[in-house]
C-alpha positions, 0 to 999 in steps of 0.5 A, a space after each residue: 707675730 704671736 707671742 706664745 708663752 714659754 714652754 718651761 713653766 708647763 714642763 716644770 709644773 709636770 715635773 713637780 706634779 710627777 715628783 709628788 709635790 703637793 704643797 707649793 709655797 710662793 712669794 708672788 713673782 713675775 718670773 715664776 708667774 706662769 708656774 705659780 698659776 699652773 700650781 694654783 689651778 691644780 686640784 692636787 696641789 695646795 698653794 700657800 702665798 707667803 708674806 716672806 720667803 722664810 715662811 716657805 722653809 717652815 711650810 716645807 718642814 711641816 709638809 714633810 712632817 705631814 707626809 707631803 712633798 713641798 717646793 718653795 718658789 721665790 725670787 733671789 732678792 728674798 734669799 737673804 730673808 731665809 738664812 735662819 730658816 735654811 739653818 733648820 733644814 740641816 739640823 732637822 734633816 728634812 728634804 727641801 726643794 726651792 726654785 729661785 728666779 734670779 734678779 740682779 744679773 742679765 740686763 738688770 737695771 735695779 742696783 738693789 738686786 745685784 748684791 744678792 744675785 752675786 751672793 746667792 750660790 755662796 749663801 746657799 752652799 754655806 747653808 747646806 743647800 746645793 745650788 743648780 743653775 739653769 740658763 737654757 729654758 729647754 733644760 729647766 725641766 730636766 734640772 728641776 727633775 734632777 733637783 727633785 730626785 736629789 731632794 726627795 730621794 736623797 733627803 737633801 736641800 737643793 735649789 734651782 736658780 733660774 737665770 735672769 737670762 732665761 726669764 728675761 730682765 724687767 723693763 722699767 719706764 722712765 718713772 722707775 729710773 730706766 733710760 727713756 
């Protein structure tokens, strides 16, 4: 039985490339690993590994000021660290695009992930970021293309929430507290 990699990371990468994204900031994440690796291997993209998610908002602002388009790739658990940075988007009026891998939903066994998953869309909306959710991997590229148009052509802040159902839930062994 072959275990082919999912097609959505390649398709989303192509959308970002075609949308003119040249700066990709990210906090390493298993759910986005395939997309991150594609971006890292693309000569026309600069990738920036972050120490925390809020730095990605500043990277996006700097990219825009420098004439480039950026995307922030992060996990939902890092969204709470970004709230102050997200305030800068509305006040400084620059386009913002984020792709957020969701934790704390479908099949989650880590209780620390659940509160941020439950609050993610509300937090984004309250901070002026339009959340678009995708659960079907066949709709990921279309959703990201729509979000990129909204962000870069409409000068808005948009985040695509990639559901845990689409990405898969993490499996932990007995040492991490999962059932044997």
